[in-house]
N, C-alpha and C positions, 0 to 999 in steps of 0.2 A: 601752784609752786612751779617755779621755772626749772626745767630740766635739760638734758643733753639735746632732746630733740627740737627744743625751740631755738637752740643755737646751731642746729645741723645745717641750715642754709649757709652759714658763714664758712663751712668747710669749702664750698665751692666759690663763694664771694672773695674771700681773702686772696687766693692767687689770681683771680680775676682783677682785683684792685691793684695788685703788684704788676699786673700786665698794663693797666692804665697809667700807673705812676712812671714805670720804666719807659713807656711810650711817650708820654707827655713831658716828663722831666728828667729822664734818665741821663742825659748829657750833662746836667748840672749836679748829678749825684756821684758820690765815690763809687768806683767800679762800675759805672753804668747802670746803677740801680740793683746790683747784686744782692745787697744786704736787704733790701725790701723784699726781694723774692724769697731769701732765706727766712726772714721773720714771717712772711705769709705761709709759706709751707710748713714752718714750724707750728704756727697757730692751727693750721688745718690738721697736723698730726695729733697735736693735743686734743683738738675737738673730736677727731676720730677715735682716739683712745677712750674718751669719755662715752662716746656712742657705743663703742664696743663693750664697755663694762655695763652700760645700761642695758643693752641687748642681752648680755650674758646673764643679767638678773631676771630675764624672762619677758622683758617688755620688747615690743615691736612697734613700728610706726609706719602708717601709710596715709598720707595727707595731701589734699590739693592745695597748691600754692597760688595758682593763677589759672582762671578759666580764659582761654584764648578766644574760643567760639563756643557759645552755649547753645545746646540742643533745645529747640522750641517744643519738640514733641518726642514721643517714644520712637518715631521712625527716623529722627535725625540724630546725629552724633554730636558729642561734645569733645572739644579739643582742649586739653588741660595740660598744665605743668605740675608735677607733684613730686613728693619724696617717698621712696620705699626703703626703709631701714630695717633690715632683718639680719640674721646671721650671715648670709652671703655677702650682702653689700657692706656690712660692718667690718668683716675680714678685709675685703678688697680696698675699703678706704684707708686702712692702716697701710696696706701694701703701697698703694699709689702714693700717698703722702710721704711715706717714709723714703721711698726710693727717690721721689722728687726733691725732697729736702737734701738727701746726700748728693744728688746730681748738682743742685744748686751750689753746695759747699765745694764739691770737687771742681766746679767750673771756675772758681776763684783761682785755682792753681793751673788749669788747664788753659783757659782763655785769656786771662788778664796779665799773665806774665810774659806774653809774647807781643805786647804792644798792640793788641788786636783792635781794629776799628769796628764801629757799628755794635758795640756792646749793648747799648740801650735796646737796639732791636733784637739782639739775641736773648736778653733777660725778659723782655716783653713777650717773645715767643714761647720761652719756657713757662712764664706765668699763665699764658692763654692755653698752652698745651696741658699743663696740670689741671687747670679749672675745668677744661673741656672733658678730660677723662673723669675727674671727680663728678662732674654733672651727669656724664653717661652712667656711672656706677649707681647713682642715687635715683635715676630716672624710674618713675613708677608706670611708665606706659611705652609702647613700641614707638610711638611718633617722636616723643620727647628723646628717646634713645636714639632714633635716626638722626635728629637734629645735632646732638652732640657727637654722634659717630662721624658726621660730616665735618664738624669743627675740628675734631681730632685729625681727620684727613688733611684739612687746610694747614693746620699747624705744622704737620709733618712736611708738608710741601715747603713751607716758609723756612723751617729749620734745616732741613736737608740741603736746600739751596741757599744757606746763609752766606757761603763764600761765592757769591754770584758772579764775581769778576773773573773767577777761574772757569776753565772749560767744563770740567766734570760735573760739578754740584748743580747747575741749572738743569742739565740734562737729566740727571738722576732724580731731581725733584719732580720734573715733568713726568718722568716714567712712573714714579710712585703715585702721582696724582691720577694719571690716566688709567693705569692698570686697576688701582683700587676703584676708580669711578666706575669701570666697566662692571665690577661686582656689585657696586652700590645701586646701579640701575635696577637690578633684579631685586635688590633689597627694597627699594622704593615701591616697586610693584607689589612686593610682599606686604608692605605697610598697607597699601591700598586694599589689597585683598583681604587683609585682616579686618579692616573697618567694614569693607563690603559683606564680609561673611558673618561677623559677629556684632557689628555695631559699636564695638568697643575695642581699645588696644591696651587695656590695663593688664598688668602682669600678675597681680595678686588680688585675693579677696573672692567672694562669691559672685561678683559681677565681672570677673576677669575672663579674658578670651581663652586661656587655658582651661579654666573650670567649665566654661559654657561648651567648649569643645568635648571636654570629657563627658558631660551630660548628653551631648548629641550623638555619641557613639552608640552602636547597636546595643540594645539593652539599658541605654540611659534614661534619665528622667526628663530630658528636654522635650517640650511640646512641639508638635509639628509646625514648621514655619518659623521657628525661633532662630534657626540657623540657615543662612542661604548658601548652599553648596553648589548652586549653578548647574544642577542636574547630575553631579557626581555623587557617587557613594561618599559618605562622610570621611572614611578613612583615606580614600583616594584624594579627595580634595584637600584634606588637611596635609597630606604628603606634599602635594603641589605647592601649597602655601609655604610650608616649611622649608622646601628646597629653594624657593624664591628668595626667602630671607638668607638661607645658607650661602647664596651668591655673594652677599655683602661680607659674610664671615669668611669665606674662602679668600677674598681679596684682602681683606684687613689683616688676617692672621697668617697670611702668606702660605697658603696651602696650594698644592698642585691643582689646576695649572697657572694660577695667578700669583705665584711666589717670585716671579723673576724681578720684581721691584726692589725686594728687600736687599739682595747683595749690593746692588748699586746705590742703595741708601747710605752705605758706608762713606760716601763722599761728604757727608755732613760732619760736623764736629763729634768727637768721640763721646762727650757726655750726652749729646742728643741720642747717639746710638744707644746708649745704655737706657735712656728713658723710653724710647721706641720699643726696644726689644724686650725690656723687663716688665714694664708696668703700665704703658699707655697703649699706643696704637696696635701693636700685634696682640696684646692681651684682650683688646676690646672684642674681638671676634668670638673667642673661646668663652669670654664672660657672657656674651649675649646668649649663646647656646645654653649655657648653664642657667641663666635667667629665665629662659623660655623652656626649660627642661620638662615642665609639666605638659607642654604642648608637643614636644618631639617624642615624649615617651608614649604617645598614642599611635605613632607610626613606626612599625619595625622597618619598613623600607627606608625611610629618611635616616633612622639610626644605623642601618647597615651600610648606607652611602657614607655617612659621617665617619664610621669606624674604618671603612676601607680607604677613603681618602686620607685619613690620618695615618694608618699604617703604611700605605704606599709612600706618602710624603716623608715620614720618618726614615725609611730606608733610602729613598730617592735622594733626599738631601744629604744624608750621611755619607754616601758614596762621593759626592762633590767635595765635601769638606776634607776628604782624605788627601787631595792633592793641591789645595791652595797654598800659596806662598806667603800671603799677607795675613798678619794675625787677625785682623778685623774681618777678613773674609772667611776664615775658619769658623769665627764665632758667629758670623751671619748665617751660614749654613747649619750650624748647630741650632740656632734659633728655629729656623724653619723645621728641622727635624723634631725638636722638642715640643714645639706646638703641634706636630703631628701626633706625638704621643697623647697630648691632651685630647685631641679629637678622637683618636682611638678609644680613650677611656670614656668619653662621653657617649660614642656610638655603641660601645660595648655595654652600657648600662652602668658604668662605674662613674657615677655623678661625683661622689666624694673623692674618689681617686683622682679624676681629672682636675677638680678644684684644688685638691692638695698638691698636685704637680705645678699647677698655675702659681701657687704660693711659693713653693720651694724654688721654682724656676725664677721667679721674680728676683729672688735674693742672690742666687749663685750666677745668674746671667748678668745682673747689674754689677755684681763684683767682678766678673771676668771682663766685662768691657771697660769698666773704670781701671782695672788692672792693666789692661791693654793700653788704656790712655796714659798710665803712669810710664809704661815702657816706651810709648811713642814720645812722650816729653823726653825721656833719657836719651832716646836715639835721635833727637832733633828731628822728630816728625817722619822718620824712616819707618815703614810698617812691614818691611820684608824680613820675614824670620830668618832668612838665609844670610842676613848681614848682622844678626845678633849673635847669641851664644855668650855663656860666662857671666850673665847678669845676676846669677844667684848670690854671689858674694857682694856685688856692688849694690843691690837693691833687696836686702833681706826681708823687709816689711812687704814689699810688693810681692816677692816670690812666695813667702808662706801663706799670705792670703790668697794669691792666685792658685797656689796648689790646692787650698781648701775648696775653692770654687771648681777647679778641675776635677777633683775627687767626687765632688757632688754631681757634676755633669756626666761624669763617666758612670755614676752608679756604684760607687764603692762604699761598702758598709764601714762605718756607721754614718756617713755623710748624708745630707738632706735628700739628694737626688736618688739615692738607693731606695729609700722607703716609698717615695712617691712613684718614681717609674715602675718599680716592681709591682706596686699595687695596681697600676694601670695595666700592666702585662697579666697580672693574675685575673683581674676582672674579665679581660678579653678571653683568656684560657677558659675559665670556668663557665662563662655564658656561651662560648663557642662549643664546649663540650656538651653543653645543654641542648644543642641541636641546630647551630648555625655554622655551616661550612664556611661562609663568608667572614665570619669573625674568626675562625680558626686561620684562615688565610692572612687576615690582618694581623693576628697575634704573630704568626710566623714571620712576617715582615719586620715587625716591630722587634722581634727577638734578634733577628739577624743584625738590625741596626745597632743593637747594643755593642756587638763586636766593633763595628765601625767606629761608634762613638768613643769607645775606650782607646781605639787606635789613634785617631785624629786629634783627640784631646791631649794625649800624652806626647804625640809627635810635636804638638805645639809647645807644650811645657819644655820638652828636652831641647828642640831647636832654639827656643828663646832663652832659657835660664842655664842650661847645663853646657858642658863641653868647653872649648876655648873660644874666646871672643875672635870673630871672623872679619871684623872691621876695625878701624881706628875709633869709631864712635862707640862700639861696644866696649872697648878697652877703657875708655874714659867717658862714661855716660854723664849726662846732665843730672843734677840732683833735684829731688822733688821735696816739697814742703809739707807741713802738717794738713793743709787743706786737702792734699791728695791722699796722704796716709791714713787720715782719720776715717773717712767714709770706707776705706779699703778693710780697716780693722773691724768696724762695725758689721759690714756684709760678710767678712771672713767668719766671724763668730756665728752669724745666722746660718751661713752655708754648712756649717759643721753641726749645727744644733736644731735647726728648724724642723728636721724630719722627725724628731723625737715627739712631736705632738700627735703622731698617728702611727704608731708601731704596730700595723696589723699583723705581720708574720709572727712577732714576739707575742702579741696578744693571743693570736690563735694557738701558738705552740704552749704557752704557759697557762692558758685559760684565765687571762686577766684582761677582760674587755675594758676596764677602766683606763688603760693607757691608750685607748683609741680616742683621744680627745676631740680630734676633728669630726669624727663620725658623731659624737655626741653633741658637738656644738652646732652642726648643720641639721641635726635632727630635732633640736629643741627650739622652742621660743619663736618659731617661724610664724609668719602670717599665714592664715588658712590656705591650704593647698601648696605651699612653697618649701616644705621640709623634705629632707632626703628620704625619710620614712615613706611619705606619700609617694614619692617618685618610685621607690622600690615596689610599692603595691601596684602603681600604674603599669609598670613594666611587666609585672607577672600577669596582670589581668588583661591588659589591652595590647601590649606588644609581644606577649608570650616569650619574655625573656626569663628562662629559668636557669639558675645556676647550679652546676654540678658540685657536689660537696667534694672539696679537695684540699688537703693540706697545703698551705703556701710555702712550706719548707723546700720541697724539691723544686718547684718553678722558681723560687727565689735563689736557690744554689745555682741553678742553671744559668740564670740571668747574671749573677755575680760571676760565675766562672767565665762566661763569654766577655764580660767587661774586663776581667783580669787578663784574659788571654789577649785582648786587643791591646791593653796598656802594656802587657809584658812584650808583645812583638814590637811596639814602639820603643820600649827600653832597649831591646837587643839592637834594633836598627839605628837609633838616633841618640841614645845616651852614651855617646863616645866623644873623644876629643874633637875629631874632624868628621862629622857625619857626611854620607854621600846621599845623592839624590835618588833614593831607591824607587821612588814612585815613577821615575822615567822609564824603569824597566818594564812597565806595564804596557808600553808601546801604545797601540791604538785606544785601549781602554783609557789610559791616562789622558789622552787627547780629547777623548769623548767626555770625560769627567771634568776636565779642566775647562772646557768650553760649554760646560753646563748643559750636556746633551743637545747642544744647539738650539736651545729653547728660545733665545733671543732671536736667532735667525728665523726660526719658525714663526714667531710672532710678526717679525718684519715682513716675511713673505705672505702671511695672512693678510696683513694690512695692505701691503703694495699689490700682491697678486690676486687677491680675492675681493677684499672689501672696497678698494679704491675702484676697480672696474665696474663693480655693482653700484658704487655711488655715482659714477659717471653715467652709467645707463639710466640710472634713476633720474639723474639731472636732465639728461636728454629727453626722457619722457615727460618730465616736468615742464620743460621749456618748450618742447615740440607739440605735446598733445594737450597738457593741461592748459599752459599758458596760451597755446594756439587757439583752443576753443574760447577761453575767456577773452582773449584779445579780439577774436573775430566777432563775438557778440558785442563787445564794447564798440568795435569800429562801426557796426550796423547802427547801434544806437546813438553814436555820435553823429553819424551821417544824417540820420533822420531827425535827431534833435537839432542839427544845424540848419536843415531846410525849415523846420517847423519854427525855429527861432527867428527867422527872417520876417515872419509876418507879425511878430511882436514889436510893433513900432512904437507904441505909446500914444498914437494919435487917435482920439475918440471917434472922429468921423469914420476912419478905416475900420475900426472895430464895429461900428453900426452897420457899414456896408457888409462886413463879413457875417454879422448876425442875419441880415436880410438875405444874403445868398444862401446861408445855411438853411434858414426858414423855408425859402423857395424850393430848395433842393429836397427837404423833407416832404413839403406838399406834393412835389412831383412824384417822388418814390411811392408814398402812400396812395396818391390818386391812381397811379398805374397799377398797383397791386389791388386796389379796391375797384378798378374798373370804372373810375369816375369820368373818365374822358372817352368812354365808348359810346 
């Protein structure tokens, strides 16, 4: 009987087909091939829902589609491409395909109404971007995930630099490509290390590398020699391998210190920004850690580093969002900060909490970017919030949906972000109180970031929509059509309601675990060793992550209070007819934050002042020593060869004479040595 899993490959192939159609014939199609992309992503969404319903019935799927390199013995590895469909991937398929569909629809209003050229290239890029992320989501092994991981990076480069005739986009695209490639070098080494250590890169099942690693831990059942740890203690070596893979995660998910590419990526079209920030490239890194969580749960050191990077990034990026003037720049830094929360949740042992925030963030951040796109259309592509104001009455649909996303981002109850972000902070707190000082520090940074998030979010809302119009464009904005408003309404509803699938604080207070639907979803029907319940067991047994029993009511109220305080301060300062530039009063701190802590200048200095001199020294060594030795040996060889070549005349009588001379010389040598002539 044919089922959802038989059609699952089409989830990836349909957007890829739209890429081919737009690339080959987009210039002959209406709207540059946009409708083909809409149809393809709609088909992927329907199939993803089918897979989701099938998985919810208790079925999971792990199958090899293609064997790239077949291992000929137990000592050699097989390289394969396959599908892994379990609760985590089924949920992510819906998120990616839904956001991609809405971005395609929104693009009809954002890209096509401006007489834009190169639309086939744009829609081809969206199709390949969507297909690459969907392929990454269903990958059943680390090598396949790496391949699609790189395709996602390539697509981001192409789409960020879409307006390549302008000065900014090509530079931003190159920066995104190079910074993320730096992290991907470590990821590639990590992939090789996984193969060298375990002989497999499979994510799930009894022959997967997380399960083999679990058996190889002290007290495990793995036979000696089954895992090659290169002389290290297993826990130490697994930590090293995990941190190598983490390099790619830090780059793609824009975590400190490889976050600098993301704000510059705003040079691309706004729908592309929504796709990158909500459901594709930036989400890929966090999803990878969640997919490999059975492996990371074996290393408390790796988890602590993940948590600290996440907590620090959440606060670090939030401070910079406070002083930005352009609406997309504020959202860019909020993305960096929110993915920091996800990393904090994963590092704190909150696998479900981090995955939950990944889901809710996809909805409200896609909404905010598309809402910003609607505002940018109305403002004739002016993104400066200080040139806006008073748009609330002119754009009611955009305003109220944008407000829904803003309340979710700030973490105001009952909107989606409140439930997921507070669960992340709760997990960090209870596991930190269980014995980890580093986790408590990460929790403290995440908690402080809540205040900044509330402030910069509503500073953005008030400057954009409230008060009096501050320019002529704001007094008479350009109208937007259904293809802009429709996606905003869908995402606005999700931003308000998606958090209700996992109301952990309410469940704890009322004793109703039945309303923690996401916990139940990620704990059931998973392929062996991939369920959240198994991860909790691993954390307690291997990583010694013990949670202190604590009611979520007080931590939740503290977090909510900080969010309301930040929003309230923004209300006092900016919800006035003619707001002032209050952040200018911060002086040197404002300058530091506005210039992003001079991270870009630091990276340029490292490249020019450190890496380039080292490269020049290495080049001189290569040319002077290595090439000098090689060239010297070759010169001697050529000289000797040239002299020997002269006797190769091709004349038989000359060769006979040389043979006679040689034989005579041998007779003389042996005769002298043997005393024949004495």
